[in-house]
PyMOL commands that place a pseudoatom at each C-alpha (Angstrom):
pseudoatom trace, name=CA, resn=UNK, resi=1, chain=A, elem=C, hetatm=0, pos=[115.201, 60.370, 96.595]
pseudoatom trace, name=CA, resn=UNK, resi=2, chain=A, elem=C, hetatm=0, pos=[117.297, 60.725, 99.578]
pseudoatom trace, name=CA, resn=UNK, resi=3, chain=A, elem=C, hetatm=0, pos=[117.741, 63.752, 100.215]
pseudoatom trace, name=CA, resn=UNK, resi=4, chain=A, elem=C, hetatm=0, pos=[116.417, 67.510, 99.517]
pseudoatom trace, name=CA, resn=UNK, resi=5, chain=A, elem=C, hetatm=0, pos=[119.004, 70.626, 99.104]
pseudoatom trace, name=CA, resn=UNK, resi=6, chain=A, elem=C, hetatm=0, pos=[117.664, 74.279, 98.917]
pseudoatom trace, name=CA, resn=UNK, resi=7, chain=A, elem=C, hetatm=0, pos=[119.847, 77.378, 98.635]
pseudoatom trace, name=CA, resn=UNK, resi=8, chain=A, elem=C, hetatm=0, pos=[119.204, 79.678, 101.235]
pseudoatom trace, name=CA, resn=UNK, resi=9, chain=A, elem=C, hetatm=0, pos=[120.746, 82.895, 99.391]
pseudoatom trace, name=CA, resn=UNK, resi=10, chain=A, elem=C, hetatm=0, pos=[124.353, 83.878, 100.206]
pseudoatom trace, name=CA, resn=UNK, resi=11, chain=A, elem=C, hetatm=0, pos=[126.284, 80.428, 99.289]
pseudoatom trace, name=CA, resn=UNK, resi=12, chain=A, elem=C, hetatm=0, pos=[124.387, 79.028, 101.838]
pseudoatom trace, name=CA, resn=UNK, resi=13, chain=A, elem=C, hetatm=0, pos=[122.056, 75.535, 101.339]
pseudoatom trace, name=CA, resn=UNK, resi=14, chain=A, elem=C, hetatm=0, pos=[119.770, 73.987, 104.076]
pseudoatom trace, name=CA, resn=UNK, resi=15, chain=A, elem=C, hetatm=0, pos=[120.062, 69.740, 103.495]
pseudoatom trace, name=CA, resn=UNK, resi=16, chain=A, elem=C, hetatm=0, pos=[117.105, 68.119, 104.415]
pseudoatom trace, name=CA, resn=UNK, resi=17, chain=A, elem=C, hetatm=0, pos=[117.572, 63.693, 104.993]
pseudoatom trace, name=CA, resn=UNK, resi=18, chain=A, elem=C, hetatm=0, pos=[114.455, 62.505, 103.221]
pseudoatom trace, name=CA, resn=UNK, resi=19, chain=A, elem=C, hetatm=0, pos=[114.140, 59.741, 105.611]
pseudoatom trace, name=CA, resn=UNK, resi=20, chain=A, elem=C, hetatm=0, pos=[115.164, 61.098, 108.852]
pseudoatom trace, name=CA, resn=UNK, resi=21, chain=A, elem=C, hetatm=0, pos=[114.475, 64.777, 108.625]
pseudoatom trace, name=CA, resn=UNK, resi=22, chain=A, elem=C, hetatm=0, pos=[118.165, 65.918, 109.629]
pseudoatom trace, name=CA, resn=UNK, resi=23, chain=A, elem=C, hetatm=0, pos=[119.148, 68.943, 108.077]
pseudoatom trace, name=CA, resn=UNK, resi=24, chain=A, elem=C, hetatm=0, pos=[122.863, 70.170, 107.291]
pseudoatom trace, name=CA, resn=UNK, resi=25, chain=A, elem=C, hetatm=0, pos=[123.530, 73.668, 106.444]
pseudoatom trace, name=CA, resn=UNK, resi=26, chain=A, elem=C, hetatm=0, pos=[126.620, 74.333, 104.263]
pseudoatom trace, name=CA, resn=UNK, resi=27, chain=A, elem=C, hetatm=0, pos=[128.317, 77.530, 103.182]
pseudoatom trace, name=CA, resn=UNK, resi=28, chain=A, elem=C, hetatm=0, pos=[131.028, 78.703, 100.573]
pseudoatom trace, name=CA, resn=UNK, resi=29, chain=A, elem=C, hetatm=0, pos=[134.192, 78.209, 102.153]
pseudoatom trace, name=CA, resn=UNK, resi=30, chain=A, elem=C, hetatm=0, pos=[135.794, 81.683, 102.582]
pseudoatom trace, name=CA, resn=UNK, resi=31, chain=A, elem=C, hetatm=0, pos=[138.999, 81.711, 100.594]
pseudoatom trace, name=CA, resn=UNK, resi=32, chain=A, elem=C, hetatm=0, pos=[135.953, 81.151, 97.792]
pseudoatom trace, name=CA, resn=UNK, resi=33, chain=A, elem=C, hetatm=0, pos=[133.693, 84.104, 98.580]
pseudoatom trace, name=CA, resn=UNK, resi=34, chain=A, elem=C, hetatm=0, pos=[131.535, 82.561, 102.071]
pseudoatom trace, name=CA, resn=UNK, resi=35, chain=A, elem=C, hetatm=0, pos=[131.366, 82.942, 105.095]
pseudoatom trace, name=CA, resn=UNK, resi=36, chain=A, elem=C, hetatm=0, pos=[132.604, 80.045, 106.105]
pseudoatom trace, name=CA, resn=UNK, resi=37, chain=A, elem=C, hetatm=0, pos=[129.393, 79.089, 108.653]
pseudoatom trace, name=CA, resn=UNK, resi=38, chain=A, elem=C, hetatm=0, pos=[129.011, 76.289, 107.968]
pseudoatom trace, name=CA, resn=UNK, resi=39, chain=A, elem=C, hetatm=0, pos=[130.277, 72.763, 106.657]
pseudoatom trace, name=CA, resn=UNK, resi=40, chain=A, elem=C, hetatm=0, pos=[131.246, 73.366, 103.048]
pseudoatom trace, name=CA, resn=UNK, resi=41, chain=A, elem=C, hetatm=0, pos=[130.379, 71.359, 100.597]
pseudoatom trace, name=CA, resn=UNK, resi=42, chain=A, elem=C, hetatm=0, pos=[133.937, 70.193, 100.180]
pseudoatom trace, name=CA, resn=UNK, resi=43, chain=A, elem=C, hetatm=0, pos=[134.505, 69.389, 103.821]
pseudoatom trace, name=CA, resn=UNK, resi=44, chain=A, elem=C, hetatm=0, pos=[130.905, 67.468, 103.371]
pseudoatom trace, name=CA, resn=UNK, resi=45, chain=A, elem=C, hetatm=0, pos=[132.757, 65.098, 101.094]
pseudoatom trace, name=CA, resn=UNK, resi=46, chain=A, elem=C, hetatm=0, pos=[135.665, 64.797, 103.470]
pseudoatom trace, name=CA, resn=UNK, resi=47, chain=A, elem=C, hetatm=0, pos=[134.210, 64.533, 106.348]
pseudoatom trace, name=CA, resn=UNK, resi=48, chain=A, elem=C, hetatm=0, pos=[132.051, 61.441, 104.893]
pseudoatom trace, name=CA, resn=UNK, resi=49, chain=A, elem=C, hetatm=0, pos=[134.633, 59.566, 104.228]
pseudoatom trace, name=CA, resn=UNK, resi=50, chain=A, elem=C, hetatm=0, pos=[135.982, 59.719, 107.837]
pseudoatom trace, name=CA, resn=UNK, resi=51, chain=A, elem=C, hetatm=0, pos=[132.504, 59.072, 109.360]
pseudoatom trace, name=CA, resn=UNK, resi=52, chain=A, elem=C, hetatm=0, pos=[132.398, 56.062, 106.764]
pseudoatom trace, name=CA, resn=UNK, resi=53, chain=A, elem=C, hetatm=0, pos=[135.071, 54.363, 107.351]
pseudoatom trace, name=CA, resn=UNK, resi=54, chain=A, elem=C, hetatm=0, pos=[134.765, 54.741, 111.785]
pseudoatom trace, name=CA, resn=UNK, resi=55, chain=A, elem=C, hetatm=0, pos=[130.778, 53.638, 110.820]
pseudoatom trace, name=CA, resn=UNK, resi=56, chain=A, elem=C, hetatm=0, pos=[132.039, 50.889, 108.855]
pseudoatom trace, name=CA, resn=UNK, resi=57, chain=A, elem=C, hetatm=0, pos=[134.305, 49.288, 111.578]
pseudoatom trace, name=CA, resn=UNK, resi=58, chain=A, elem=C, hetatm=0, pos=[131.830, 49.923, 114.068]
pseudoatom trace, name=CA, resn=UNK, resi=59, chain=A, elem=C, hetatm=0, pos=[129.531, 47.471, 111.652]
pseudoatom trace, name=CA, resn=UNK, resi=60, chain=A, elem=C, hetatm=0, pos=[132.309, 44.974, 111.760]
pseudoatom trace, name=CA, resn=UNK, resi=61, chain=A, elem=C, hetatm=0, pos=[133.683, 46.021, 115.462]
pseudoatom trace, name=CA, resn=UNK, resi=62, chain=A, elem=C, hetatm=0, pos=[129.966, 43.948, 116.400]
pseudoatom trace, name=CA, resn=UNK, resi=63, chain=A, elem=C, hetatm=0, pos=[131.135, 40.354, 115.169]
pseudoatom trace, name=CA, resn=UNK, resi=64, chain=A, elem=C, hetatm=0, pos=[134.226, 40.622, 116.379]
pseudoatom trace, name=CA, resn=UNK, resi=65, chain=A, elem=C, hetatm=0, pos=[132.258, 41.744, 119.896]
pseudoatom trace, name=CA, resn=UNK, resi=66, chain=A, elem=C, hetatm=0, pos=[134.771, 45.043, 120.485]
pseudoatom trace, name=CA, resn=UNK, resi=67, chain=A, elem=C, hetatm=0, pos=[133.370, 48.394, 121.283]
pseudoatom trace, name=CA, resn=UNK, resi=68, chain=A, elem=C, hetatm=0, pos=[135.287, 51.796, 119.340]
pseudoatom trace, name=CA, resn=UNK, resi=69, chain=A, elem=C, hetatm=0, pos=[132.644, 53.880, 121.349]
pseudoatom trace, name=CA, resn=UNK, resi=70, chain=A, elem=C, hetatm=0, pos=[134.729, 56.987, 122.125]
pseudoatom trace, name=CA, resn=UNK, resi=71, chain=A, elem=C, hetatm=0, pos=[136.825, 56.245, 119.175]
pseudoatom trace, name=CA, resn=UNK, resi=72, chain=A, elem=C, hetatm=0, pos=[137.251, 59.393, 116.649]
pseudoatom trace, name=CA, resn=UNK, resi=73, chain=A, elem=C, hetatm=0, pos=[138.070, 60.444, 113.592]
pseudoatom trace, name=CA, resn=UNK, resi=74, chain=A, elem=C, hetatm=0, pos=[140.115, 63.557, 112.343]
pseudoatom trace, name=CA, resn=UNK, resi=75, chain=A, elem=C, hetatm=0, pos=[139.836, 65.112, 108.810]
pseudoatom trace, name=CA, resn=UNK, resi=76, chain=A, elem=C, hetatm=0, pos=[142.379, 67.374, 107.144]
pseudoatom trace, name=CA, resn=UNK, resi=77, chain=A, elem=C, hetatm=0, pos=[140.990, 68.072, 103.824]
pseudoatom trace, name=CA, resn=UNK, resi=78, chain=A, elem=C, hetatm=0, pos=[143.426, 70.023, 101.468]
pseudoatom trace, name=CA, resn=UNK, resi=79, chain=A, elem=C, hetatm=0, pos=[142.297, 71.594, 98.666]
pseudoatom trace, name=CA, resn=UNK, resi=80, chain=A, elem=C, hetatm=0, pos=[144.113, 72.382, 95.016]
pseudoatom trace, name=CA, resn=UNK, resi=81, chain=A, elem=C, hetatm=0, pos=[144.042, 75.584, 93.631]
pseudoatom trace, name=CA, resn=UNK, resi=82, chain=A, elem=C, hetatm=0, pos=[143.376, 75.054, 89.854]
pseudoatom trace, name=CA, resn=UNK, resi=83, chain=A, elem=C, hetatm=0, pos=[141.516, 73.496, 88.678]
pseudoatom trace, name=CA, resn=UNK, resi=84, chain=A, elem=C, hetatm=0, pos=[139.546, 73.968, 92.292]
pseudoatom trace, name=CA, resn=UNK, resi=85, chain=A, elem=C, hetatm=0, pos=[139.346, 70.483, 93.747]
pseudoatom trace, name=CA, resn=UNK, resi=86, chain=A, elem=C, hetatm=0, pos=[139.916, 68.401, 96.563]
pseudoatom trace, name=CA, resn=UNK, resi=87, chain=A, elem=C, hetatm=0, pos=[144.032, 67.456, 96.343]
pseudoatom trace, name=CA, resn=UNK, resi=88, chain=A, elem=C, hetatm=0, pos=[144.094, 64.920, 99.184]
pseudoatom trace, name=CA, resn=UNK, resi=89, chain=A, elem=C, hetatm=0, pos=[142.302, 64.185, 102.539]
pseudoatom trace, name=CA, resn=UNK, resi=90, chain=A, elem=C, hetatm=0, pos=[144.462, 63.449, 105.426]
pseudoatom trace, name=CA, resn=UNK, resi=91, chain=A, elem=C, hetatm=0, pos=[142.590, 60.943, 108.106]
pseudoatom trace, name=CA, resn=UNK, resi=92, chain=A, elem=C, hetatm=0, pos=[143.869, 60.017, 111.201]
pseudoatom trace, name=CA, resn=UNK, resi=93, chain=A, elem=C, hetatm=0, pos=[141.737, 57.470, 112.816]
pseudoatom trace, name=CA, resn=UNK, resi=94, chain=A, elem=C, hetatm=0, pos=[141.887, 57.629, 116.830]
pseudoatom trace, name=CA, resn=UNK, resi=95, chain=A, elem=C, hetatm=0, pos=[141.318, 53.986, 118.547]
pseudoatom trace, name=CA, resn=UNK, resi=96, chain=A, elem=C, hetatm=0, pos=[140.469, 54.250, 121.952]
pseudoatom trace, name=CA, resn=UNK, resi=97, chain=A, elem=C, hetatm=0, pos=[140.549, 50.584, 122.388]
pseudoatom trace, name=CA, resn=UNK, resi=98, chain=A, elem=C, hetatm=0, pos=[143.325, 48.026, 122.635]
pseudoatom trace, name=CA, resn=UNK, resi=99, chain=A, elem=C, hetatm=0, pos=[143.003, 44.986, 120.444]
pseudoatom trace, name=CA, resn=UNK, resi=100, chain=A, elem=C, hetatm=0, pos=[145.739, 41.842, 119.147]
pseudoatom trace, name=CA, resn=UNK, resi=101, chain=A, elem=C, hetatm=0, pos=[147.208, 42.668, 115.977]
pseudoatom trace, name=CA, resn=UNK, resi=102, chain=A, elem=C, hetatm=0, pos=[144.505, 40.483, 114.127]
pseudoatom trace, name=CA, resn=UNK, resi=103, chain=A, elem=C, hetatm=0, pos=[141.911, 41.880, 115.100]
pseudoatom trace, name=CA, resn=UNK, resi=104, chain=A, elem=C, hetatm=0, pos=[143.175, 45.614, 113.984]
pseudoatom trace, name=CA, resn=UNK, resi=105, chain=A, elem=C, hetatm=0, pos=[144.151, 44.296, 110.848]
pseudoatom trace, name=CA, resn=UNK, resi=106, chain=A, elem=C, hetatm=0, pos=[140.664, 42.720, 110.179]
pseudoatom trace, name=CA, resn=UNK, resi=107, chain=A, elem=C, hetatm=0, pos=[139.858, 46.915, 111.284]
pseudoatom trace, name=CA, resn=UNK, resi=108, chain=A, elem=C, hetatm=0, pos=[142.140, 48.226, 109.568]
pseudoatom trace, name=CA, resn=UNK, resi=109, chain=A, elem=C, hetatm=0, pos=[141.315, 46.624, 106.134]
pseudoatom trace, name=CA, resn=UNK, resi=110, chain=A, elem=C, hetatm=0, pos=[137.318, 46.691, 106.364]
pseudoatom trace, name=CA, resn=UNK, resi=111, chain=A, elem=C, hetatm=0, pos=[137.973, 50.761, 107.475]
pseudoatom trace, name=CA, resn=UNK, resi=112, chain=A, elem=C, hetatm=0, pos=[140.041, 50.823, 103.805]
pseudoatom trace, name=CA, resn=UNK, resi=113, chain=A, elem=C, hetatm=0, pos=[137.588, 49.754, 101.578]
pseudoatom trace, name=CA, resn=UNK, resi=114, chain=A, elem=C, hetatm=0, pos=[134.570, 51.529, 103.076]
pseudoatom trace, name=CA, resn=UNK, resi=115, chain=A, elem=C, hetatm=0, pos=[132.001, 52.765, 100.416]
pseudoatom trace, name=CA, resn=UNK, resi=116, chain=A, elem=C, hetatm=0, pos=[133.311, 56.919, 100.740]
pseudoatom trace, name=CA, resn=UNK, resi=117, chain=A, elem=C, hetatm=0, pos=[136.930, 56.252, 100.656]
pseudoatom trace, name=CA, resn=UNK, resi=118, chain=A, elem=C, hetatm=0, pos=[136.334, 53.826, 97.356]
pseudoatom trace, name=CA, resn=UNK, resi=119, chain=A, elem=C, hetatm=0, pos=[133.683, 55.913, 95.206]
pseudoatom trace, name=CA, resn=UNK, resi=120, chain=A, elem=C, hetatm=0, pos=[136.449, 59.344, 95.489]
pseudoatom trace, name=CA, resn=UNK, resi=121, chain=A, elem=C, hetatm=0, pos=[138.253, 59.852, 92.556]
pseudoatom trace, name=CA, resn=UNK, resi=122, chain=A, elem=C, hetatm=0, pos=[141.831, 58.408, 92.206]
pseudoatom trace, name=CA, resn=UNK, resi=123, chain=A, elem=C, hetatm=0, pos=[143.135, 61.615, 91.992]
pseudoatom trace, name=CA, resn=UNK, resi=124, chain=A, elem=C, hetatm=0, pos=[142.112, 62.642, 95.291]
pseudoatom trace, name=CA, resn=UNK, resi=125, chain=A, elem=C, hetatm=0, pos=[145.002, 61.880, 97.533]
pseudoatom trace, name=CA, resn=UNK, resi=126, chain=A, elem=C, hetatm=0, pos=[144.079, 59.699, 100.966]
pseudoatom trace, name=CA, resn=UNK, resi=127, chain=A, elem=C, hetatm=0, pos=[146.902, 59.638, 103.763]
pseudoatom trace, name=CA, resn=UNK, resi=128, chain=A, elem=C, hetatm=0, pos=[145.160, 57.319, 106.381]
pseudoatom trace, name=CA, resn=UNK, resi=129, chain=A, elem=C, hetatm=0, pos=[146.305, 56.912, 109.262]
pseudoatom trace, name=CA, resn=UNK, resi=130, chain=A, elem=C, hetatm=0, pos=[144.745, 54.261, 112.287]
pseudoatom trace, name=CA, resn=UNK, resi=131, chain=A, elem=C, hetatm=0, pos=[146.440, 55.169, 116.042]
pseudoatom trace, name=CA, resn=UNK, resi=132, chain=A, elem=C, hetatm=0, pos=[145.463, 52.058, 118.603]
pseudoatom trace, name=CA, resn=UNK, resi=133, chain=A, elem=C, hetatm=0, pos=[145.812, 51.962, 121.963]
for i in range(1, 133): cmd.bond("trace and resi %d" % i, "trace and resi %d" % (i + 1))
show_as sticks, trace
zoom trace
């Protein structure tokens, strides 16, 4: 088992990662009867994409002797109203390092093959932009 989710009431859940004990709270969004006081489940999906992309780039960057510390990923999730689902995820990776074109190509290719991106439904539009220092 990877995690355990407990419904807390008021459209809020607690998810505990069993290996580490880390807890994530989620709320239904304000546009769907919730309080929006934490990530919504669809926010977590979109956020997982950005986290996966930067993490897999960081794994590869060790081989390339490049440090990605301080780089950021901005995520924008756009919902479709009927049926309610994620329509589009906009990912902007702000890489705060100066690298040559070969290294950029390698890292961008790795990011575009992250497991979360490859797992998302093909109906979800993915708009990915890399900004390099």
